[in-house]
C-alpha positions in Angstrom: 46.4 38.9 21.2 44.3 38.3 17.8 47.0 35.9 16.9 49.0 33.8 18.9 51.9 35.8 20.4 56.0 35.3 19.6 54.3 32.3 16.8 53.0 30.1 18.9 51.4 27.3 17.1 48.2 25.1 17.6 51.1 22.5 19.3 51.4 24.5 22.0 49.2 26.3 21.9 46.9 24.1 23.2 48.6 21.3 24.8 49.4 24.7 27.4 45.6 25.0 27.6 44.5 21.7 27.9 41.0 21.8 28.4 38.8 24.0 25.6 35.2 24.1 26.0 33.1 24.7 23.0 30.1 26.9 23.0 27.7 28.6 20.4 24.9 30.8 20.9 23.5 34.1 19.9 23.2 35.9 23.0 26.0 37.5 23.5 25.6 38.8 27.4 25.1 35.0 27.6 28.2 33.8 26.0 29.7 36.2 27.9 29.2 35.2 31.1 30.1 32.2 30.1 33.6 32.5 29.1 34.1 34.6 32.0 32.9 31.5 34.6 35.7 29.3 32.1 38.5 31.8 32.6 37.5 32.5 36.2 38.2 28.4 36.5 41.3 28.5 35.0 40.5 27.6 31.1 42.8 29.2 28.8 41.9 28.4 25.8 37.9 29.0 24.6 36.5 27.8 21.4 33.1 29.3 19.6 31.8 27.7 17.2 30.2 29.1 13.4 26.8 26.8 14.6 24.5 29.9 14.9 23.8 32.9 12.5 26.3 35.9 13.0 28.5 33.7 14.4 31.1 35.9 12.8 29.7 39.3 14.1 29.0 37.3 18.0 32.4 36.6 17.8 34.0 39.4 17.1 32.4 41.0 19.8 33.2 38.9 22.2 37.1 39.6 20.9 36.5 42.6 22.2 35.6 41.8 25.7 38.5 39.2 25.9 41.0 41.4 24.6 39.9 44.0 27.1 39.2 42.0 30.7 41.3 38.5 29.6 44.2 39.2 27.6 46.0 35.9 28.5 42.7 34.2 27.0 43.3 32.4 23.5 40.0 33.1 21.8 39.4 30.5 18.4 36.9 29.8 16.4 35.4 26.7 15.8 33.0 24.3 12.9 35.6 26.0 10.4 35.0 24.6 6.6 35.8 27.2 4.6 39.2 29.5 3.6 36.5 32.1 3.5 34.8 31.7 7.0 38.8 31.0 7.5 39.3 34.4 6.7 36.3 36.1 8.6 37.1 34.8 11.5 41.0 35.4 11.7 40.2 39.1 10.9 37.5 39.1 13.4 40.4 38.5 15.8 40.5 34.2 16.5 43.9 33.3 18.1 43.5 30.0 16.7 41.6 27.5 13.9 39.2 24.0 14.8 37.1 21.9 12.1 35.2 18.9 12.0 36.5 17.7 8.9 39.7 17.8 6.9 39.1 20.4 4.4 42.2 20.7 2.5 41.4 23.7 0.6 41.6 25.1 4.5 44.1 23.5 5.8 47.1 24.4 2.4 45.3 28.4 3.6 46.7 27.8 7.2 49.9 26.7 6.2 50.6 29.5 3.3 49.5 32.1 6.6 50.6 30.3 9.4 47.0 30.5 11.5 47.2 28.0 13.7 44.3 25.1 11.8 43.5 22.1 13.2 41.3 19.5 11.1 38.8 17.2 11.5 39.3 13.9 11.6 38.5 10.5 12.5 40.8 7.2 10.2 44.1 6.4 10.3 44.2 7.7 7.5 43.2 11.6 7.9 45.5 12.3 10.7 47.8 10.6 9.0 47.2 13.5 5.2 46.5 16.5 7.7 49.6 15.8 9.6 51.6 15.0 5.8 49.4 18.4 5.0 51.1 20.9 7.7 48.5 20.4 10.9 50.1 20.4 13.5 47.7 19.1 15.5 44.5 16.7 14.3 41.0 17.3 16.0 39.6 13.4 16.5 35.9 14.0 15.9 33.2 12.3 17.4 35.5 11.4 19.6 32.5 10.3 22.3 31.6 7.8 20.2 35.2 6.7 19.1 37.1 6.6 23.0 40.3 6.3 24.8 41.3 2.8 23.5 40.5 4.0 19.4 43.0 7.1 20.7 45.6 4.7 21.4 45.1 2.7 19.0 45.4 5.3 16.3 48.8 6.6 17.7 50.4 2.9 18.3 51.5 3.2 14.7 51.4 7.1 14.9 53.5 7.8 17.9 54.4 12.5 16.7 50.6 12.7 15.8 49.1 15.3 18.2 45.6 14.8 19.0 43.0 17.3 20.4 39.9 15.1 21.3 35.8 17.0 20.5 32.2 15.8 20.8 29.9 13.8 23.5 33.2 13.7 25.7 32.1 13.9 29.7 32.6 17.6 32.0 34.1 15.0 34.6 37.9 15.0 35.8 37.7 11.2 35.8 37.2 11.3 31.8 39.6 14.0 30.9 42.0 12.0 32.5 40.8 9.0 30.3 41.9 10.5 27.2 44.9 12.7 29.3 46.0 9.5 29.5 45.4 7.8 26.5 47.8 10.1 24.3 45.4 13.5 23.7 46.8 17.2 24.1 44.0 18.4 24.7 40.5 17.9 25.5 37.7 20.1 23.7 33.8 20.5 25.7 30.9 21.1 24.8 27.4 21.3 26.0 27.9 18.4 29.0 29.9 21.7 30.7 28.7 24.3 28.7 24.6 23.7 28.0 22.6 26.2 26.8 21.2 27.5 30.4 20.1 31.0 31.9 23.0 32.8 32.7 22.7 33.1 36.4 25.0 33.8 39.1 24.4 30.2 40.6 24.9 28.3 37.2 28.0 30.6 36.7 29.8 29.8 39.9 28.8 26.3 39.1 30.9 26.7 35.6 33.9 27.6 37.1 33.6 25.2 39.9 34.1 22.1 37.3 36.1 24.2 35.1 38.9 24.5 38.3 38.3 20.6 38.3 39.2 19.9 35.2 42.4 21.7 34.9 43.2 20.7 38.1 42.4 16.7 36.7 44.7 17.8 33.9 48.0 19.2 35.1 47.7 16.2 37.2 47.8 13.5 34.6 50.1 16.0 32.3 52.8 16.7 35.2 53.5 12.8 35.2 56.0 10.8 32.6 
């Protein structure tokens, strides 16, 4: 799917996914192996970051594999900071876009085109500005340096915000549980879950097992009132 089916926005997409692996690599075969391993572990949203040369081309090739083998997976593009990049990744099949900063022009474009876009924020003012400008979800970044207590304090006066957390978060059930308990709607996990190690069968099995445990933790926490 090049867009979320039925006009699903960022809030429903990410809240439904819970855990969102974040990764970037120039080695397409390695990326495909990692995405397959995550999908086997129950992951249903994956963010490929625009942090490597030829990212759009790699994304397009990955999108073709996902469309063929894993059509239930929402494949998004991350580290999107310009309208030009946003347009390129959507043309390549991105289901959603994520940014590390509050790029006002990208957010305005996303609202105008109906493209799910999650801008990055680090302060209450940035978060509220993004919300007022039309962002359904904002990304607290770098979340690991701020901690779950910061998110809890942020949401206390702004309970209407939907917040995804990414950046320096440990890929453990305890860590993601703490973030969901603090109010996150989704948790993005990068190198702690997907380090750039050789794409062996053993490593793929480790990723799948980790994803299963993380998805179970997310489901258990979010099933509680």
